C-alpha positions as CSV (number, residue, x, y, z in Angstrom):
1,X,124.9,113.0,78.3
2,X,123.4,116.4,79.3
3,X,121.2,116.9,82.3
4,X,117.7,118.4,81.9
5,X,119.0,121.8,83.3
6,X,121.8,121.8,80.7
7,X,119.4,121.0,77.9
8,X,117.0,123.7,79.1
9,X,119.8,126.2,78.9
10,X,120.0,125.6,75.2
11,X,116.2,125.8,74.9
12,X,116.1,129.2,76.6
13,X,118.0,130.7,73.7
14,X,116.1,128.8,71.0
15,X,113.4,130.3,68.8
16,X,111.5,127.0,69.1
17,X,110.8,127.4,72.8
18,X,107.4,127.8,74.4
19,X,106.0,127.8,77.9
20,X,103.6,125.1,79.0
21,X,102.0,126.4,82.2
22,X,101.7,122.8,83.5
23,X,105.3,121.6,82.9
24,X,107.3,124.7,82.2
25,X,109.6,125.4,79.2
26,X,109.1,122.9,76.3
27,X,110.0,122.6,72.7
28,X,107.4,124.2,70.4
29,X,107.9,121.5,67.8
30,X,107.2,118.5,70.2
31,X,105.4,120.1,73.1
32,X,107.7,118.1,75.4
33,X,110.8,118.7,77.6
34,X,114.0,118.5,75.6
35,X,115.2,114.9,75.1
36,X,118.3,115.4,72.9
37,X,121.5,113.7,74.0
38,X,124.3,116.1,72.9
39,X,122.7,118.7,70.7
40,X,119.3,119.5,69.3
41,X,118.9,119.2,65.5
42,X,116.1,121.8,65.5
43,X,118.0,124.4,67.5
44,X,117.5,127.9,66.0
45,X,119.2,130.5,68.0
46,X,117.2,133.6,69.2
47,X,120.1,136.0,69.1
48,X,118.3,138.7,71.2
49,X,117.4,136.2,73.9
50,X,120.9,134.6,73.8
51,X,122.5,138.0,74.3
52,X,120.1,138.9,77.1
53,X,120.8,135.6,78.9
54,X,124.6,136.0,78.5
55,X,124.5,139.6,79.9
56,X,122.3,138.3,82.8
57,X,124.8,135.5,83.6
58,X,127.7,138.0,83.4
59,X,125.9,140.4,85.8
60,X,125.2,137.5,88.2
61,X,128.9,136.5,88.2
62,X,130.0,140.1,88.8
63,X,127.5,140.5,91.6
64,X,128.7,137.3,93.2
65,X,132.3,138.4,92.9
66,X,131.4,141.7,94.5
67,X,129.9,139.9,97.5
68,X,133.0,137.8,98.1
69,X,135.1,138.1,101.2
70,X,137.9,140.7,100.7
71,X,136.1,142.2,97.7
72,X,137.1,145.7,98.5
73,X,140.7,144.6,98.9
74,X,140.6,142.9,95.5
75,X,139.2,146.1,94.0
76,X,142.1,148.0,95.6
77,X,144.6,145.5,94.1
78,X,143.1,146.0,90.7
79,X,143.6,149.8,91.1
80,X,147.4,149.2,91.1
81,X,149.8,151.7,92.7
82,X,147.1,154.2,93.6
83,X,144.9,151.5,95.2
84,X,147.9,150.1,97.1
85,X,148.8,153.6,98.5
86,X,145.2,154.3,99.5
87,X,144.9,150.9,101.3
88,X,148.2,151.6,103.1
89,X,147.1,155.1,104.2
90,X,143.8,153.8,105.5
91,X,145.6,151.0,107.4
92,X,148.0,153.5,109.0
93,X,145.2,156.0,110.0
94,X,143.1,153.1,111.3
95,X,146.0,151.6,113.3
96,X,147.3,154.8,114.8
97,X,143.8,156.1,115.6
98,X,143.1,152.9,117.5
99,X,146.4,153.0,119.2
100,X,145.8,156.5,120.4
101,X,142.5,155.3,121.8
102,X,144.2,152.5,123.6
103,X,142.9,149.8,121.2
104,X,145.0,147.6,119.0
105,X,143.2,146.5,115.8
106,X,144.6,143.5,114.1
107,X,143.3,144.1,110.6
108,X,145.2,147.3,109.7
109,X,148.6,145.6,109.5
110,X,147.0,143.0,107.2
111,X,145.5,145.7,105.1
112,X,148.8,147.5,105.0
113,X,150.5,144.3,103.6
114,X,147.7,143.9,101.0
115,X,148.3,147.6,100.0
116,X,152.1,147.0,99.8
117,X,151.4,143.9,97.6
118,X,149.1,146.0,95.4
119,X,151.7,148.8,95.2
120,X,154.5,146.4,94.1
121,X,152.2,144.5,91.7
122,X,151.1,147.8,90.2
123,X,154.7,149.0,89.8
124,X,155.8,145.7,88.2
125,X,152.9,145.6,85.8
126,X,152.9,149.3,85.1
127,X,149.3,149.6,86.5
128,X,149.2,153.1,88.0
129,X,145.5,153.7,88.6
130,X,143.7,150.6,87.4
131,X,144.3,151.2,83.7
132,X,146.7,148.9,81.9
133,X,149.1,150.6,79.5
């Protein structure tokens, strides 16, 4: 059995939807919230709205993925050999700049290892600069 939110997800992409300003999205045929158990017999897909909703959901997933912890490192790994080399160079510069200033940063060695992983992964898969052959 579907929850009301799951049923409303179908209704958002249906041509038979309408907005009741007292209760929200309702079926135009019944003027009620959806009550179907598994699927609606009167469902008529609004292809334009379904595409818009799918694109919106994809953008939200991508934005959420971009805000994750280590998101820049993940992007570097996807860039293959070039991404790995760039991360290793940044890590080396960061580490030795800190060392010359008398500060030891702990993250540059971690970044260097992530870059090394990206380098090897890119070499094994043939991913030179983020484009798969």
